[in-house]
Structure formats: structure tokens, C-alpha cells
A tleap script that builds the chain and sets N, CA, C and O, in Angstrom:
source leaprc.protein.ff14SB
mol = sequence {
  NMET ASN PRO LYS LEU PHE LEU VAL LEU ARG
  VAL ILE PHE SER VAL PHE LEU ILE PHE PHE
  GLY LEU ASP HIE PHE PHE ASN TYR ILE PRO
  PHE PRO GLU MET ALA PRO GLU ALA ASN ALA
  TYR PHE ALA ASN LEU LEU SER THR TYR ALA
  MET HIE ILE VAL GLY VAL VAL GLU VAL THR
  ALA GLY LEU ALA PHE LEU PHE ASN LYS PHE
  GLY ALA ILE MET ALA LEU ILE LEU MET SER
  VAL SER ILE ASN ALA VAL LEU PHE HIE LEU
  SER LEU ASP PRO GLU LYS ILE TYR GLY ALA
  LEU VAL LEU LEU ILE LEU ASN ILE ILE PHE
  LEU TYR HIE TYR ARG LYS ASN TYR THR GLU
  LEU LEU LYS PRO CVAL
}
set mol.1.N position { 174.842 -23.320 67.824 }
set mol.1.CA position { 173.731 -23.948 67.128 }
set mol.1.C position { 173.706 -23.443 65.692 }
set mol.1.O position { 173.995 -22.277 65.421 }
set mol.2.N position { 173.363 -24.320 64.802 }
set mol.2.CA position { 173.254 -23.983 63.392 }
set mol.2.C position { 172.232 -22.842 63.216 }
set mol.2.O position { 171.107 -22.948 63.705 }
set mol.3.N position { 172.613 -21.754 62.525 }
set mol.3.CA position { 171.687 -20.615 62.372 }
set mol.3.C position { 170.368 -20.968 61.692 }
set mol.3.O position { 169.324 -20.419 62.046 }
set mol.4.N position { 170.402 -21.884 60.714 }
set mol.4.CA position { 169.159 -22.262 60.033 }
set mol.4.C position { 168.246 -23.066 60.961 }
set mol.4.O position { 167.029 -22.887 60.950 }
set mol.5.N position { 168.837 -23.946 61.758 }
set mol.5.CA position { 168.065 -24.713 62.722 }
set mol.5.C position { 167.466 -23.780 63.768 }
set mol.5.O position { 166.309 -23.938 64.157 }
set mol.6.N position { 168.251 -22.812 64.222 }
set mol.6.CA position { 167.738 -21.856 65.201 }
set mol.6.C position { 166.597 -21.030 64.616 }
set mol.6.O position { 165.623 -20.741 65.311 }
set mol.7.N position { 166.708 -20.652 63.355 }
set mol.7.CA position { 165.639 -19.900 62.700 }
set mol.7.C position { 164.349 -20.717 62.654 }
set mol.7.O position { 163.271 -20.196 62.940 }
set mol.8.N position { 164.460 -21.989 62.297 }
set mol.8.CA position { 163.283 -22.863 62.239 }
set mol.8.C position { 162.679 -23.014 63.632 }
set mol.8.O position { 161.463 -22.909 63.793 }
set mol.9.N position { 163.515 -23.260 64.640 }
set mol.9.CA position { 163.016 -23.381 66.006 }
set mol.9.C position { 162.370 -22.086 66.485 }
set mol.9.O position { 161.346 -22.109 67.168 }
set mol.10.N position { 162.971 -20.964 66.124 }
set mol.10.CA position { 162.439 -19.660 66.530 }
set mol.10.C position { 161.052 -19.425 65.938 }
set mol.10.O position { 160.157 -18.933 66.625 }
set mol.11.N position { 160.874 -19.771 64.675 }
set mol.11.CA position { 159.572 -19.590 64.027 }
set mol.11.C position { 158.537 -20.555 64.622 }
set mol.11.O position { 157.402 -20.155 64.884 }
set mol.12.N position { 158.915 -21.800 64.835 }
set mol.12.CA position { 157.996 -22.776 65.433 }
set mol.12.C position { 157.585 -22.326 66.830 }
set mol.12.O position { 156.407 -22.370 67.185 }
set mol.13.N position { 158.560 -21.897 67.613 }
set mol.13.CA position { 158.286 -21.432 68.967 }
set mol.13.C position { 157.380 -20.199 68.947 }
set mol.13.O position { 156.475 -20.070 69.772 }
set mol.14.N position { 157.629 -19.306 68.008 }
set mol.14.CA position { 156.813 -18.095 67.889 }
set mol.14.C position { 155.362 -18.435 67.586 }
set mol.14.O position { 154.447 -17.919 68.227 }
set mol.15.N position { 155.161 -19.298 66.614 }
set mol.15.CA position { 153.800 -19.688 66.235 }
set mol.15.C position { 153.109 -20.387 67.412 }
set mol.15.O position { 151.942 -20.124 67.700 }
set mol.16.N position { 153.834 -21.268 68.079 }
set mol.16.CA position { 153.317 -21.978 69.250 }
set mol.16.C position { 152.854 -20.980 70.312 }
set mol.16.O position { 151.746 -21.097 70.835 }
set mol.17.N position { 153.700 -20.003 70.630 }
set mol.17.CA position { 153.378 -19.025 71.666 }
set mol.17.C position { 152.217 -18.116 71.267 }
set mol.17.O position { 151.317 -17.864 72.068 }
set mol.18.N position { 152.240 -17.636 70.053 }
set mol.18.CA position { 151.172 -16.736 69.607 }
set mol.18.C position { 149.836 -17.479 69.546 }
set mol.18.O position { 148.811 -16.949 69.976 }
set mol.19.N position { 149.843 -18.695 69.016 }
set mol.19.CA position { 148.623 -19.489 68.904 }
set mol.19.C position { 148.001 -19.740 70.277 }
set mol.19.O position { 146.811 -19.493 70.476 }
set mol.20.N position { 148.807 -20.231 71.224 }
set mol.20.CA position { 148.275 -20.536 72.542 }
set mol.20.C position { 148.055 -19.279 73.377 }
set mol.20.O position { 147.176 -19.264 74.239 }
set mol.21.N position { 148.827 -18.235 73.142 }
set mol.21.CA position { 148.623 -16.984 73.857 }
set mol.21.C position { 147.314 -16.318 73.476 }
set mol.21.O position { 146.592 -15.821 74.340 }
set mol.22.N position { 147.004 -16.306 72.191 }
set mol.22.CA position { 145.745 -15.704 71.743 }
set mol.22.C position { 144.529 -16.503 72.209 }
set mol.22.O position { 143.433 -15.956 72.335 }
set mol.23.N position { 144.725 -17.796 72.462 }
set mol.23.CA position { 143.614 -18.608 72.950 }
set mol.23.C position { 143.140 -18.147 74.327 }
set mol.23.O position { 141.981 -18.368 74.678 }
set mol.24.N position { 143.997 -17.521 75.101 }
set mol.24.CA position { 143.582 -17.008 76.414 }
set mol.24.C position { 142.545 -15.899 76.279 }
set mol.24.O position { 141.809 -15.616 77.224 }
set mol.25.N position { 142.484 -15.275 75.113 }
set mol.25.CA position { 141.523 -14.195 74.885 }
set mol.25.C position { 140.323 -14.640 74.053 }
set mol.25.O position { 139.204 -14.185 74.291 }
set mol.26.N position { 140.543 -15.522 73.085 }
set mol.26.CA position { 139.486 -15.873 72.137 }
set mol.26.C position { 138.902 -17.271 72.335 }
set mol.26.O position { 137.871 -17.591 71.744 }
set mol.27.N position { 139.528 -18.095 73.137 }
set mol.27.CA position { 139.031 -19.443 73.491 }
set mol.27.C position { 138.609 -20.263 72.281 }
set mol.27.O position { 137.482 -20.758 72.240 }
set mol.28.N position { 139.476 -20.416 71.307 }
set mol.28.CA position { 139.149 -21.187 70.113 }
set mol.28.C position { 139.642 -22.630 70.166 }
set mol.28.O position { 139.345 -23.411 69.262 }
set mol.29.N position { 140.385 -22.996 71.200 }
set mol.29.CA position { 140.840 -24.376 71.343 }
set mol.29.C position { 139.914 -25.077 72.335 }
set mol.29.O position { 139.838 -24.676 73.496 }
set mol.30.N position { 139.212 -26.115 71.894 }
set mol.30.CA position { 138.367 -26.847 72.847 }
set mol.30.C position { 139.236 -27.779 73.706 }
set mol.30.O position { 139.788 -28.762 73.213 }
set mol.31.N position { 139.341 -27.456 74.969 }
set mol.31.CA position { 140.158 -28.278 75.859 }
set mol.31.C position { 139.320 -29.388 76.456 }
set mol.31.O position { 138.164 -29.167 76.816 }
set mol.32.N position { 139.892 -30.591 76.568 }
set mol.32.CA position { 139.160 -31.689 77.190 }
set mol.32.C position { 138.983 -31.427 78.689 }
set mol.32.O position { 139.662 -30.582 79.273 }
set mol.33.N position { 138.077 -32.156 79.279 }
set mol.33.CA position { 137.782 -32.004 80.704 }
set mol.33.C position { 139.023 -32.326 81.538 }
set mol.33.O position { 139.756 -33.272 81.252 }
set mol.34.N position { 139.238 -31.519 82.572 }
set mol.34.CA position { 140.367 -31.727 83.471 }
set mol.34.C position { 139.867 -32.360 84.768 }
set mol.34.O position { 138.664 -32.497 84.995 }
set mol.35.N position { 140.818 -32.738 85.604 }
set mol.35.CA position { 140.477 -33.260 86.924 }
set mol.35.C position { 139.744 -32.177 87.716 }
set mol.35.O position { 139.971 -30.991 87.475 }
set mol.36.N position { 138.878 -32.551 88.648 }
set mol.36.CA position { 138.109 -31.549 89.402 }
set mol.36.C position { 138.988 -30.521 90.124 }
set mol.36.O position { 138.652 -29.337 90.164 }
set mol.37.N position { 140.102 -30.967 90.689 }
set mol.37.CA position { 141.001 -30.041 91.377 }
set mol.37.C position { 141.610 -29.043 90.394 }
set mol.37.O position { 141.747 -27.857 90.693 }
set mol.38.N position { 141.968 -29.545 89.229 }
set mol.38.CA position { 142.539 -28.678 88.196 }
set mol.38.C position { 141.505 -27.677 87.706 }
set mol.38.O position { 141.830 -26.513 87.473 }
set mol.39.N position { 140.253 -28.122 87.547 }
set mol.39.CA position { 139.178 -27.210 87.137 }
set mol.39.C position { 138.980 -26.097 88.153 }
set mol.39.O position { 138.815 -24.936 87.780 }
set mol.40.N position { 138.994 -26.444 89.438 }
set mol.40.CA position { 138.796 -25.435 90.487 }
set mol.40.C position { 139.939 -24.419 90.478 }
set mol.40.O position { 139.704 -23.214 90.568 }
set mol.41.N position { 141.157 -24.903 90.370 }
set mol.41.CA position { 142.312 -24.004 90.357 }
set mol.41.C position { 142.285 -23.107 89.111 }
set mol.41.O position { 142.519 -21.901 89.193 }
set mol.42.N position { 142.000 -23.711 87.977 }
set mol.42.CA position { 141.961 -22.965 86.716 }
set mol.42.C position { 140.837 -21.928 86.732 }
set mol.42.O position { 140.998 -20.830 86.201 }
set mol.43.N position { 139.717 -22.270 87.331 }
set mol.43.CA position { 138.611 -21.315 87.445 }
set mol.43.C position { 139.021 -20.107 88.275 }
set mol.43.O position { 138.651 -18.975 87.963 }
set mol.44.N position { 139.789 -20.352 89.337 }
set mol.44.CA position { 140.290 -19.233 90.144 }
set mol.44.C position { 141.243 -18.357 89.333 }
set mol.44.O position { 141.192 -17.131 89.430 }
set mol.45.N position { 142.098 -18.971 88.547 }
set mol.45.CA position { 143.017 -18.185 87.704 }
set mol.45.C position { 142.247 -17.349 86.691 }
set mol.45.O position { 142.597 -16.198 86.432 }
set mol.46.N position { 141.202 -17.930 86.123 }
set mol.46.CA position { 140.391 -17.200 85.145 }
set mol.46.C position { 139.619 -16.052 85.789 }
set mol.46.O position { 139.471 -14.988 85.188 }
set mol.47.N position { 139.133 -16.263 86.992 }
set mol.47.CA position { 138.334 -15.226 87.649 }
set mol.47.C position { 139.170 -14.010 88.032 }
set mol.47.O position { 138.632 -12.909 88.156 }
set mol.48.N position { 140.455 -14.188 88.217 }
set mol.48.CA position { 141.331 -13.058 88.567 }
set mol.48.C position { 142.048 -12.487 87.352 }
set mol.48.O position { 142.892 -11.602 87.491 }
set mol.49.N position { 141.726 -12.972 86.192 }
set mol.49.CA position { 142.335 -12.544 84.928 }
set mol.49.C position { 143.841 -12.832 84.864 }
set mol.49.O position { 144.558 -12.213 84.077 }
set mol.50.N position { 144.310 -13.757 85.677 }
set mol.50.CA position { 145.718 -14.135 85.645 }
set mol.50.C position { 146.075 -14.782 84.308 }
set mol.50.O position { 147.188 -14.612 83.809 }
set mol.51.N position { 145.139 -15.516 83.735 }
set mol.51.CA position { 145.420 -16.175 82.461 }
set mol.51.C position { 145.512 -15.167 81.319 }
set mol.51.O position { 146.152 -15.445 80.305 }
set mol.52.N position { 144.884 -14.006 81.468 }
set mol.52.CA position { 145.052 -12.959 80.466 }
set mol.52.C position { 146.482 -12.413 80.503 }
set mol.52.O position { 147.056 -12.089 79.464 }
set mol.53.N position { 147.043 -12.317 81.692 }
set mol.53.CA position { 148.442 -11.879 81.815 }
set mol.53.C position { 149.362 -12.908 81.171 }
set mol.53.O position { 150.315 -12.553 80.478 }
set mol.54.N position { 149.071 -14.182 81.403 }
set mol.54.CA position { 149.855 -15.243 80.767 }
set mol.54.C position { 149.739 -15.131 79.245 }
set mol.54.O position { 150.730 -15.280 78.531 }
set mol.55.N position { 148.531 -14.868 78.754 }
set mol.55.CA position { 148.325 -14.700 77.310 }
set mol.55.C position { 149.128 -13.533 76.760 }
set mol.55.O position { 149.722 -13.641 75.686 }
set mol.56.N position { 149.153 -12.422 77.481 }
set mol.56.CA position { 149.938 -11.259 77.042 }
set mol.56.C position { 151.420 -11.608 76.994 }
set mol.56.O position { 152.113 -11.252 76.040 }
set mol.57.N position { 151.906 -12.300 78.015 }
set mol.57.CA position { 153.318 -12.700 78.039 }
set mol.57.C position { 153.624 -13.636 76.877 }
set mol.57.O position { 154.649 -13.481 76.213 }
set mol.58.N position { 152.749 -14.603 76.622 }
set mol.58.CA position { 152.994 -15.554 75.537 }
set mol.58.C position { 152.977 -14.872 74.175 }
set mol.58.O position { 153.853 -15.127 73.348 }
set mol.59.N position { 152.000 -14.017 73.931 }
set mol.59.CA position { 151.923 -13.332 72.630 }
set mol.59.C position { 153.116 -12.385 72.463 }
set mol.59.O position { 153.712 -12.328 71.388 }
set mol.60.N position { 153.462 -11.653 73.504 }
set mol.60.CA position { 154.609 -10.736 73.439 }
set mol.60.C position { 155.897 -11.508 73.177 }
set mol.60.O position { 156.712 -11.102 72.349 }
set mol.61.N position { 156.078 -12.617 73.880 }
set mol.61.CA position { 157.274 -13.433 73.653 }
set mol.61.C position { 157.284 -14.011 72.243 }
set mol.61.O position { 158.327 -14.039 71.590 }
set mol.62.N position { 156.129 -14.472 71.772 }
set mol.62.CA position { 156.048 -15.015 70.415 }
set mol.62.C position { 156.413 -13.983 69.374 }
set mol.62.O position { 157.135 -14.287 68.424 }
set mol.63.N position { 155.924 -12.763 69.540 }
set mol.63.CA position { 156.275 -11.692 68.592 }
set mol.63.C position { 157.751 -11.320 68.695 }
set mol.63.O position { 158.398 -11.041 67.686 }
set mol.64.N position { 158.278 -11.319 69.910 }
set mol.64.CA position { 159.705 -11.005 70.095 }
set mol.64.C position { 160.581 -12.037 69.389 }
set mol.64.O position { 161.557 -11.680 68.729 }
set mol.65.N position { 160.234 -13.310 69.528 }
set mol.65.CA position { 161.015 -14.347 68.852 }
set mol.65.C position { 160.809 -14.306 67.340 }
set mol.65.O position { 161.748 -14.527 66.575 }
set mol.66.N position { 159.607 -14.029 66.921 }
set mol.66.CA position { 159.318 -13.982 65.489 }
set mol.66.C position { 160.124 -12.882 64.802 }
set mol.66.O position { 160.694 -13.098 63.733 }
set mol.67.N position { 160.169 -11.708 65.419 }
set mol.67.CA position { 160.898 -10.581 64.824 }
set mol.67.C position { 162.344 -10.504 65.289 }
set mol.67.O position { 163.060 -9.569 64.932 }
set mol.68.N position { 162.784 -11.485 66.087 }
set mol.68.CA position { 164.157 -11.591 66.565 }
set mol.68.C position { 164.590 -10.331 67.316 }
set mol.68.O position { 165.700 -9.834 67.122 }
set mol.69.N position { 163.716 -9.829 68.161 }
set mol.69.CA position { 163.990 -8.660 68.993 }
set mol.69.C position { 163.710 -9.017 70.448 }
set mol.69.O position { 162.657 -9.577 70.752 }
set mol.70.N position { 164.616 -8.710 71.331 }
set mol.70.CA position { 164.459 -8.912 72.773 }
set mol.70.C position { 164.225 -10.375 73.141 }
set mol.70.O position { 163.548 -10.662 74.128 }
set mol.71.N position { 164.769 -11.289 72.369 }
set mol.71.CA position { 164.566 -12.714 72.627 }
set mol.71.C position { 165.158 -13.170 73.943 }
set mol.71.O position { 164.574 -14.011 74.627 }
set mol.72.N position { 166.309 -12.628 74.307 }
set mol.72.CA position { 166.968 -13.066 75.540 }
set mol.72.C position { 166.134 -12.719 76.765 }
set mol.72.O position { 165.956 -13.560 77.645 }
set mol.73.N position { 165.624 -11.504 76.836 }
set mol.73.CA position { 164.816 -11.112 77.993 }
set mol.73.C position { 163.463 -11.818 77.985 }
set mol.73.O position { 162.948 -12.167 79.047 }
set mol.74.N position { 162.888 -12.031 76.824 }
set mol.74.CA position { 161.593 -12.718 76.761 }
set mol.74.C position { 161.732 -14.187 77.151 }
set mol.74.O position { 160.810 -14.764 77.726 }
set mol.75.N position { 162.877 -14.798 76.843 }
set mol.75.CA position { 163.091 -16.186 77.265 }
set mol.75.C position { 163.137 -16.270 78.789 }
set mol.75.O position { 162.634 -17.229 79.373 }
set mol.76.N position { 163.740 -15.271 79.432 }
set mol.76.CA position { 163.765 -15.241 80.897 }
set mol.76.C position { 162.371 -15.046 81.475 }
set mol.76.O position { 161.974 -15.756 82.399 }
set mol.77.N position { 161.630 -14.089 80.936 }
set mol.77.CA position { 160.281 -13.814 81.438 }
set mol.77.C position { 159.365 -15.013 81.207 }
set mol.77.O position { 158.560 -15.363 82.069 }
set mol.78.N position { 159.495 -15.633 80.045 }
set mol.78.CA position { 158.640 -16.765 79.699 }
set mol.78.C position { 158.948 -17.995 80.548 }
set mol.78.O position { 158.112 -18.891 80.664 }
set mol.79.N position { 160.135 -18.047 81.139 }
set mol.79.CA position { 160.492 -19.207 81.959 }
set mol.79.C position { 159.537 -19.367 83.140 }
set mol.79.O position { 159.238 -20.493 83.538 }
set mol.80.N position { 159.057 -18.268 83.703 }
set mol.80.CA position { 158.109 -18.380 84.814 }
set mol.80.C position { 156.795 -19.015 84.350 }
set mol.80.O position { 156.195 -19.809 85.075 }
set mol.81.N position { 156.361 -18.668 83.163 }
set mol.81.CA position { 155.144 -19.274 82.612 }
set mol.81.C position { 155.376 -20.754 82.337 }
set mol.81.O position { 154.514 -21.583 82.627 }
set mol.82.N position { 156.530 -21.086 81.780 }
set mol.82.CA position { 156.845 -22.481 81.444 }
set mol.82.C position { 156.880 -23.366 82.684 }
set mol.82.O position { 156.284 -24.443 82.704 }
set mol.83.N position { 157.578 -22.909 83.713 }
set mol.83.CA position { 157.695 -23.706 84.931 }
set mol.83.C position { 156.331 -23.858 85.602 }
set mol.83.O position { 155.984 -24.949 86.055 }
set mol.84.N position { 155.563 -22.787 85.667 }
set mol.84.CA position { 154.244 -22.875 86.286 }
set mol.84.C position { 153.304 -23.791 85.508 }
set mol.84.O position { 152.505 -24.506 86.114 }
set mol.85.N position { 153.384 -23.784 84.190 }
set mol.85.CA position { 152.544 -24.680 83.389 }
set mol.85.C position { 152.900 -26.139 83.662 }
set mol.85.O position { 152.012 -26.980 83.804 }
set mol.86.N position { 154.190 -26.439 83.734 }
set mol.86.CA position { 154.618 -27.811 84.017 }
set mol.86.C position { 154.194 -28.219 85.425 }
set mol.86.O position { 153.697 -29.327 85.624 }
set mol.87.N position { 154.386 -27.334 86.401 }
set mol.87.CA position { 153.989 -27.664 87.779 }
set mol.87.C position { 152.483 -27.854 87.908 }
set mol.87.O position { 152.026 -28.746 88.622 }
set mol.88.N position { 151.711 -27.016 87.215 }
set mol.88.CA position { 150.251 -27.168 87.225 }
set mol.88.C position { 149.863 -28.551 86.730 }
set mol.88.O position { 149.097 -29.259 87.383 }
set mol.89.N position { 150.391 -28.933 85.577 }
set mol.89.CA position { 150.020 -30.231 85.007 }
set mol.89.C position { 150.608 -31.383 85.800 }
set mol.89.O position { 149.968 -32.425 85.944 }
set mol.90.N position { 151.795 -31.216 86.308 }
set mol.90.CA position { 152.433 -32.277 87.083 }
set mol.90.C position { 151.639 -32.592 88.345 }
set mol.90.O position { 151.489 -33.756 88.716 }
set mol.91.N position { 151.136 -31.562 88.997 }
set mol.91.CA position { 150.445 -31.787 90.265 }
set mol.91.C position { 148.934 -31.981 90.121 }
set mol.91.O position { 148.337 -32.705 90.918 }
set mol.92.N position { 148.299 -31.351 89.123 }
set mol.92.CA position { 146.843 -31.395 89.052 }
set mol.92.C position { 146.277 -32.120 87.831 }
set mol.92.O position { 145.152 -32.618 87.885 }
set mol.93.N position { 147.020 -32.190 86.747 }
set mol.93.CA position { 146.476 -32.776 85.517 }
set mol.93.C position { 147.600 -33.419 84.696 }
set mol.93.O position { 147.891 -32.969 83.587 }
set mol.94.N position { 148.232 -34.471 85.237 }
set mol.94.CA position { 149.426 -35.033 84.578 }
set mol.94.C position { 149.182 -35.635 83.198 }
set mol.94.O position { 150.123 -35.769 82.417 }
set mol.95.N position { 147.947 -35.999 82.882 }
set mol.95.CA position { 147.683 -36.614 81.569 }
set mol.95.C position { 147.892 -35.638 80.417 }
set mol.95.O position { 148.133 -36.059 79.285 }
set mol.96.N position { 147.802 -34.337 80.694 }
set mol.96.CA position { 147.885 -33.330 79.628 }
set mol.96.C position { 149.126 -32.458 79.761 }
set mol.96.O position { 149.077 -31.265 79.459 }
set mol.97.N position { 150.225 -33.030 80.205 }
set mol.97.CA position { 151.433 -32.271 80.470 }
set mol.97.C position { 152.268 -32.033 79.203 }
set mol.97.O position { 153.218 -31.251 79.244 }
set mol.98.N position { 151.944 -32.673 78.106 }
set mol.98.CA position { 152.815 -32.650 76.928 }
set mol.98.C position { 153.044 -31.255 76.358 }
set mol.98.O position { 154.180 -30.915 76.026 }
set mol.99.N position { 152.017 -30.451 76.237 }
set mol.99.CA position { 152.183 -29.094 75.717 }
set mol.99.C position { 153.067 -28.247 76.611 }
set mol.99.O position { 153.896 -27.474 76.130 }
set mol.100.N position { 152.886 -28.398 77.922 }
set mol.100.CA position { 153.704 -27.649 78.873 }
set mol.100.C position { 155.162 -28.098 78.802 }
set mol.100.O position { 156.068 -27.275 78.932 }
set mol.101.N position { 155.394 -29.381 78.600 }
set mol.101.CA position { 156.771 -29.872 78.465 }
set mol.101.C position { 157.431 -29.348 77.192 }
set mol.101.O position { 158.614 -29.008 77.201 }
set mol.102.N position { 156.673 -29.282 76.103 }
set mol.102.CA position { 157.211 -28.719 74.856 }
set mol.102.C position { 157.595 -27.257 75.076 }
set mol.102.O position { 158.660 -26.811 74.649 }
set mol.103.N position { 156.717 -26.524 75.745 }
set mol.103.CA position { 157.006 -25.124 76.052 }
set mol.103.C position { 158.275 -24.997 76.889 }
set mol.103.O position { 159.126 -24.159 76.591 }
set mol.104.N position { 158.415 -25.808 77.923 }
set mol.104.CA position { 159.592 -25.748 78.796 }
set mol.104.C position { 160.867 -26.134 78.054 }
set mol.104.O position { 161.893 -25.470 78.203 }
set mol.105.N position { 160.815 -27.186 77.266 }
set mol.105.CA position { 162.015 -27.639 76.540 }
set mol.105.C position { 162.463 -26.587 75.526 }
set mol.105.O position { 163.651 -26.276 75.437 }
set mol.106.N position { 161.519 -26.042 74.764 }
set mol.106.CA position { 161.884 -24.995 73.806 }
set mol.106.C position { 162.414 -23.755 74.527 }
set mol.106.O position { 163.345 -23.108 74.047 }
set mol.107.N position { 161.832 -23.428 75.661 }
set mol.107.CA position { 162.308 -22.283 76.415 }
set mol.107.C position { 163.732 -22.502 76.918 }
set mol.107.O position { 164.546 -21.579 76.885 }
set mol.108.N position { 164.040 -23.705 77.380 }
set mol.108.CA position { 165.396 -24.021 77.827 }
set mol.108.C position { 166.374 -23.929 76.660 }
set mol.108.O position { 167.490 -23.440 76.830 }
set mol.109.N position { 165.973 -24.388 75.489 }
set mol.109.CA position { 166.833 -24.285 74.305 }
set mol.109.C position { 167.142 -22.820 74.009 }
set mol.109.O position { 168.281 -22.477 73.690 }
set mol.110.N position { 166.141 -21.964 74.113 }
set mol.110.CA position { 166.357 -20.545 73.838 }
set mol.110.C position { 167.192 -19.886 74.928 }
set mol.110.O position { 168.024 -19.032 74.625 }
set mol.111.N position { 166.993 -20.260 76.180 }
set mol.111.CA position { 167.841 -19.737 77.254 }
set mol.111.C position { 169.297 -20.127 77.013 }
set mol.111.O position { 170.206 -19.318 77.205 }
set mol.112.N position { 169.509 -21.368 76.594 }
set mol.112.CA position { 170.865 -21.821 76.311 }
set mol.112.C position { 171.459 -21.043 75.139 }
set mol.112.O position { 172.629 -20.660 75.171 }
set mol.113.N position { 170.663 -20.814 74.123 }
set mol.113.CA position { 171.165 -20.080 72.955 }
set mol.113.C position { 171.567 -18.648 73.331 }
set mol.113.O position { 172.558 -18.126 72.821 }
set mol.114.N position { 170.809 -18.026 74.209 }
set mol.114.CA position { 171.080 -16.644 74.601 }
set mol.114.C position { 171.963 -16.548 75.844 }
set mol.114.O position { 172.045 -15.476 76.445 }
set mol.115.N position { 172.623 -17.632 76.247 }
set mol.115.CA position { 173.374 -17.666 77.498 }
set mol.115.C position { 174.443 -16.578 77.594 }
set mol.115.O position { 174.735 -16.109 78.694 }
set mol.116.N position { 175.027 -16.170 76.482 }
set mol.116.CA position { 176.060 -15.132 76.510 }
set mol.116.C position { 175.463 -13.768 76.900 }
set mol.116.O position { 176.177 -12.906 77.412 }
set mol.117.N position { 174.193 -13.578 76.665 }
set mol.117.CA position { 173.537 -12.326 77.035 }
set mol.117.C position { 173.338 -12.202 78.544 }
set mol.117.O position { 173.087 -11.108 79.049 }
set mol.118.N position { 173.448 -13.311 79.258 }
set mol.118.CA position { 173.183 -13.307 80.695 }
set mol.118.C position { 174.447 -13.201 81.534 }
set mol.118.O position { 174.358 -13.207 82.762 }
set mol.119.N position { 175.615 -13.105 80.920 }
set mol.119.CA position { 176.857 -13.083 81.700 }
set mol.119.C position { 176.911 -11.889 82.646 }
set mol.119.O position { 177.334 -12.030 83.794 }
set mol.120.N position { 176.498 -10.742 82.191 }
set mol.120.CA position { 176.512 -9.560 83.049 }
set mol.120.C position { 175.493 -9.708 84.190 }
set mol.120.O position { 175.729 -9.249 85.307 }
set mol.121.N position { 174.388 -10.338 83.899 }
set mol.121.CA position { 173.344 -10.545 84.901 }
set mol.121.C position { 173.799 -11.509 85.999 }
set mol.121.O position { 173.419 -11.356 87.160 }
set mol.122.N position { 174.602 -12.485 85.634 }
set mol.122.CA position { 175.017 -13.522 86.563 }
set mol.122.C position { 176.394 -13.273 87.176 }
set mol.122.O position { 176.894 -14.101 87.937 }
set mol.123.N position { 176.992 -12.160 86.852 }
set mol.123.CA position { 178.318 -11.841 87.391 }
set mol.123.C position { 178.211 -11.523 88.880 }
set mol.123.O position { 177.296 -10.809 89.292 }
set mol.124.N position { 179.136 -12.047 89.699 }
set mol.124.CA position { 179.086 -11.730 91.136 }
set mol.124.C position { 179.306 -10.243 91.365 }
set mol.124.O position { 180.019 -9.577 90.614 }
set mol.125.N position { 178.694 -9.753 92.393 }
set mol.125.CA position { 178.782 -8.305 92.690 }
set mol.125.C position { 180.056 -7.964 93.370 }
set mol.125.O position { 180.293 -6.799 93.690 }
savepdb mol mol.pdb
quit
């Protein structure tokens, strides 16, 4: 991948992650009403502080990508958040899946970019 294009994507991804990650703590984004099932599930996640963990992962990953440190491992860790966000919206709130899809697509791009870092991890024993 072109280094300048990767730099632009890295900065965009970082800002995206930090912006949405900090929202888990400060609630500055007014979200539209979700389906009742999605509201119930999301309320359970909020009551157990699971969304705070997601916020920490997103902010940490955003800072890692911004400063170009530990990007390969953060892309792996962030993949669990990306897949769960897509599955949540796919099953409970499909009208608002676009942000989760952007997160997943950018995460896949970063996993692909760092694929050489995973060779030792994926080597047969």
C-alpha cells in the first residue's frame, strides 16, 4: 500500500476511534432511538460497564494508530469490537449499521497491512 495513503487512513482511523471511544465516557453524540430489543441489550451492556471497556479499547487503539506504535496487535484486539458491533447492528438495529461497517472495513484494511507481523502467530506448531 502506498505509504501516504496508509498515513491518511491511519490518521482517519485514529480520529474515528478516539472520537467514538471517548463518547462511551462523555456521551456527547446524541444517538437516535433504537429498536426496543436493541435498547434492552444496550442497557444491559451499559449497566455492566462493558461499553466502558469498549471505549478503553477504542481510545487505546486510536492512540496506537495515531502514534504508529503497536498497530498490529491493536488491529487484532480491535477486531473483536468490530465484529461485535456489526453483529449487534445486523441482528438488533440494521438501520444504523453504517458506522460499524466502516469500523470493520478499516480494521480489515489494517489487518491486511500488518499481515507480515502475524506470520509467527499463524505458523503451525
